[in-house]
C-alpha positions in Angstrom: -64.3 46.0 -96.7 -62.5 42.6 -96.8 -59.5 42.3 -94.5 -56.1 42.6 -96.2 -53.2 41.1 -94.4 -49.5 41.9 -94.5 -46.8 39.9 -92.9 -43.7 41.7 -91.4 -41.0 39.1 -90.7 -37.9 40.2 -88.8 -34.7 38.6 -87.6 -33.8 39.2 -83.9 -30.9 38.2 -81.8 -30.7 37.6 -78.1 -28.8 40.5 -76.6 -25.6 39.8 -74.7 -25.3 36.1 -75.3 -22.8 34.9 -78.0 -24.3 31.4 -78.0 -27.7 32.7 -78.9 -29.3 31.7 -82.2 -31.4 34.0 -84.3 -35.1 33.8 -83.6 -37.8 34.9 -86.0 -40.7 37.1 -84.8 -43.6 37.7 -87.1 -46.3 40.3 -86.9 -49.4 40.0 -89.0 -51.5 43.1 -89.5 -54.9 42.9 -91.1 -56.8 46.0 -92.3 -60.3 46.1 -90.8 -59.0 44.4 -87.6 -58.4 46.4 -84.5 -55.3 44.6 -83.3 -52.1 43.0 -84.5 -51.5 39.3 -84.2 -48.0 39.0 -82.9 -46.1 35.9 -82.1 -43.2 36.5 -79.7 -39.7 35.6 -80.8 -39.4 32.9 -78.2 -42.6 31.1 -79.1 -41.1 28.9 -81.8 -42.1 27.9 -85.3 -45.1 25.8 -84.0 -46.8 28.8 -82.4 -46.2 30.8 -85.6 -47.8 28.2 -87.7 -50.8 27.9 -85.4 -51.1 31.7 -85.5 -51.1 31.8 -89.3 -53.7 28.9 -89.4 -56.0 31.0 -87.3 -56.0 33.8 -89.9 -55.8 31.5 -92.9 -57.7 28.3 -92.1 -57.2 25.2 -94.3 -59.8 24.8 -97.1 -62.5 22.2 -96.6 -61.1 20.3 -99.6 -57.6 20.2 -98.2 -59.0 19.0 -94.8 -60.9 16.2 -96.6 -57.7 15.2 -98.5 -55.7 15.2 -95.3 -58.3 12.9 -93.7 -57.8 10.1 -96.3 -55.5 7.3 -95.2 -53.3 7.2 -98.4 -51.1 4.2 -98.6 -47.3 4.4 -98.7 -47.4 5.3 -102.3 -50.0 8.1 -101.7 -52.9 6.1 -103.2 -56.3 4.8 -102.2 -58.7 2.4 -104.0 -61.3 4.4 -106.0 -64.5 2.6 -107.1 -67.0 4.1 -109.6 -70.7 3.2 -108.9 -73.8 4.0 -111.0 -75.9 6.5 -109.0 -79.2 5.1 -110.4 -78.6 1.3 -110.8 -76.1 0.8 -108.0 -73.9 -1.2 -110.5 -70.2 -1.2 -109.8 -68.7 0.3 -112.9 -65.0 0.1 -112.4 -62.2 0.2 -109.9 -59.0 2.2 -110.0 -56.7 4.2 -107.8 -56.7 7.8 -106.8 -54.1 10.1 -105.2 -54.7 13.6 -103.6 -54.7 15.3 -107.0 -57.0 12.8 -108.6 -59.6 13.1 -105.8 -59.3 16.9 -105.8 -59.8 17.0 -109.6 -62.8 14.7 -109.3 -64.4 17.0 -106.7 -63.8 20.2 -108.8 -64.5 18.8 -112.2 -67.2 16.3 -111.2 -65.7 13.8 -113.7 -64.3 10.6 -112.2 -60.5 11.0 -112.2 -58.0 8.3 -111.3 -54.2 7.9 -111.0 -52.6 5.5 -113.5 -49.9 3.4 -111.7 -48.5 2.2 -115.1 -48.2 5.7 -116.6 -47.6 7.5 -113.3 -50.1 10.2 -114.2 -53.7 11.3 -113.7 -56.4 10.2 -116.2 -60.1 11.1 -116.4 -62.4 8.2 -117.4 -63.8 9.1 -120.8 -61.0 11.5 -121.9 -60.5 9.4 -125.1 -63.9 7.5 -125.4 -66.0 10.5 -124.2 -67.8 8.0 -121.9 -67.3 10.2 -118.9 -68.6 9.2 -115.4 -70.4 12.3 -114.1 -69.9 12.3 -110.3 -72.8 13.3 -108.1 -71.2 12.5 -104.8 -68.0 11.1 -103.3 -68.0 8.7 -100.3 -65.2 7.5 -98.0 -65.4 4.3 -96.2 -65.3 4.0 -92.3 -61.5 3.6 -92.3 -61.1 6.4 -94.8 -58.8 4.3 -97.0 -61.1 3.7 -100.0 -63.3 6.0 -102.1 -66.5 5.7 -104.1 -67.3 7.9 -107.0 -71.1 7.8 -107.2 -72.1 9.0 -110.6 -73.8 8.7 -113.9 -71.9 7.2 -116.9 -72.3 8.7 -120.4 -71.9 5.3 -122.0 -70.2 1.9 -121.5 -67.6 2.0 -118.8 -65.5 -1.0 -119.8 -63.0 -0.8 -122.7 -64.6 -4.0 -124.0 -67.8 -2.0 -124.6 -69.6 -3.6 -121.7 -71.8 -1.4 -119.4 -69.4 -2.2 -116.5 -66.1 -3.9 -116.0 -67.7 -6.7 -113.9 -69.3 -9.3 -116.1 -67.5 -12.6 -115.3 -69.2 -14.6 -112.5 -66.7 -16.6 -110.6 -69.4 -19.0 -109.4 -70.5 -19.6 -113.0 -66.9 -20.4 -114.0 -66.7 -22.9 -111.1 -69.6 -24.8 -112.5 -67.2 -25.8 -115.3 -70.0 -25.5 -117.9 -69.1 -24.9 -121.5 -72.1 -22.6 -122.1 -71.2 -20.1 -119.4 -71.9 -16.6 -120.7 -70.8 -13.3 -119.5 -73.4 -11.6 -117.4 -73.3 -8.3 -115.6 -73.2 -8.2 -111.8 -76.7 -7.0 -111.3 -78.8 -6.3 -108.3 -82.1 -8.2 -107.8 -84.3 -5.5 -109.5 -82.0 -5.3 -112.6 -81.6 -9.1 -112.8 -85.4 -9.2 -113.1 -85.4 -6.5 -115.7 -82.7 -8.4 -117.7 -84.7 -11.6 -117.5 -87.9 -9.8 -118.8 -85.9 -8.3 -121.6 -84.6 -11.7 -122.5 -88.2 -13.1 -122.6 -89.2 -10.2 -124.9 -86.3 -11.0 -127.3 -87.5 -14.7 -127.4 -91.1 -13.9 -128.3 -90.8 -15.0 -131.9 -89.6 -18.5 -131.0 -91.9 -21.5 -131.4 -91.7 -22.4 -127.8 -94.8 -22.3 -125.6 -95.1 -18.7 -124.4 -94.2 -18.0 -120.7 -96.4 -15.8 -118.6 -94.1 -12.9 -119.3 -94.4 -13.5 -123.1 -98.2 -13.7 -122.7 -98.2 -10.3 -121.0 -96.1 -8.8 -123.8 -98.5 -10.2 -126.4 -101.7 -9.0 -124.7 -101.7 -5.3 -123.6 -105.1 -5.5 -122.0 -104.1 -8.5 -119.9 -101.0 -6.7 -118.8 -102.8 -3.5 -117.8 -105.5 -5.4 -116.0 -102.9 -7.3 -114.0 -101.1 -4.1 -113.0 -104.4 -2.6 -111.8 -105.3 -5.8 -110.0 -102.0 -6.1 -108.2 -102.0 -2.4 -107.3 -105.4 -2.8 -105.7 -104.3 -5.8 -103.7 -101.3 -3.8 -102.5 -103.6 -1.1 -101.2 -105.8 -3.7 -99.5 -102.8 -4.8 -97.4 -103.0 -1.3 -95.9 -106.7 -1.0 -95.7 -107.3 -4.4 -94.2 -104.2 -4.2 -92.0 -102.6 -7.3 -93.4 -99.2 -8.5 -92.3 -95.9 -7.1 -93.6 -95.0 -10.2 -95.6 -98.3 -9.9 -97.6 -97.4 -6.3 -98.4 -93.9 -7.3 -99.6 -95.4 -10.0 -101.8 -98.0 -7.8 -103.4 -95.4 -5.1 -104.0 -93.2 -7.7 -105.8 -96.2 -8.5 -108.1 -96.7 -4.8 -108.8 -93.0 -4.3 -109.6 -92.8 -7.4 -111.9 -95.9 -6.5 -114.0 -94.8 -2.8 -114.1 -91.3 -3.8 -115.4 -93.0 -5.8 -118.2 -94.9 -2.7 -119.1 -91.8 -0.6 -119.1 -90.0 -3.1 -121.3 -92.9 -3.1 -123.7 -92.5 0.7 -124.0 -88.7 0.5 -124.3 -88.2 2.3 -121.0 -85.5 1.2 -118.5 -85.8 1.3 -114.8 -82.7 3.4 -114.8 -84.7 6.2 -116.5 -87.3 6.0 -113.8 -84.7 6.3 -111.1 -83.2 9.3 -112.9 -86.6 11.1 -112.9 -86.9 10.3 -109.2 -83.5 11.6 -108.4 -84.2 14.9 -110.0 -87.3 15.3 -107.8 -85.3 14.9 -104.5 -84.6 18.6 -104.2 -88.2 19.6 -105.1 -91.5 19.6 -103.1 -93.9 17.0 -104.3 -96.7 19.6 -104.5 -94.5 21.9 -106.6 -93.4 19.0 -108.8 -97.1 18.0 -109.5 -98.0 21.6 -110.3 -95.1 22.0 -112.8 -96.2 18.8 -114.6 -99.8 20.1 -114.9 -98.6 23.5 -116.2 -96.3 21.7 -118.7 -99.1 19.6 -120.0 -101.3 22.7 -120.5 -98.5 24.4 -122.5 -98.1 21.2 -124.6 -101.8 21.4 -125.5 
């Protein structure tokens, strides 16, 4: 039977002293417990508060919110990051309520300084950012919402709000184009996609274009590079050789993915879903699924 607590406050006076001020004593009785927790009248408010905290400890969420170093306006920088690509999607501000709402709803929620109110990303566009985890930095004064966006994050329709390279602009070139702030892997994927789009041009085909045009060549290169990667282990070759061969495997594999219209983000999503599952169990579930499909 769960404990049920009742508080019995009372006002007591010091006897025989006209200068005495009232002192509050409070007894807390909980069913299922053998004894009363009583704070003496002279203990003060601090002791009473500590006694109550022992019976009613602060929730983990409240403790987390208390640990954030909110600025003098009660805000902290909140950054949304794609859990699969690592791309920085957007930056805003959060207060206690916004962070609490994000944790409970798992939708990235911010505080609008211009409207002085909470807002959830996607509440009008339906392009929500589904939060998988929340991180605080070492100083606990900035927040990362690590999540998966349902669609473009930027109001311009761009995948992220970051697509203007300062270094490109400093080159003062008239043909500067917007480009997303991509990591190395996704920059390579983007370049491969560009080569695919240029396949119909009359220019001399690049190696990437040749691979797109010749499936047998592409598959033979993937098998060849995978074998060379394995040989770095079998022949105990140095680490730099292993990194080089893995780069070749990644490049040729990305060309194959692009030819099939599959993005690396989809591959990472599959991998993420396997994190909580045994590799042996996952393999078995795939085999049983294939049998059912047949």
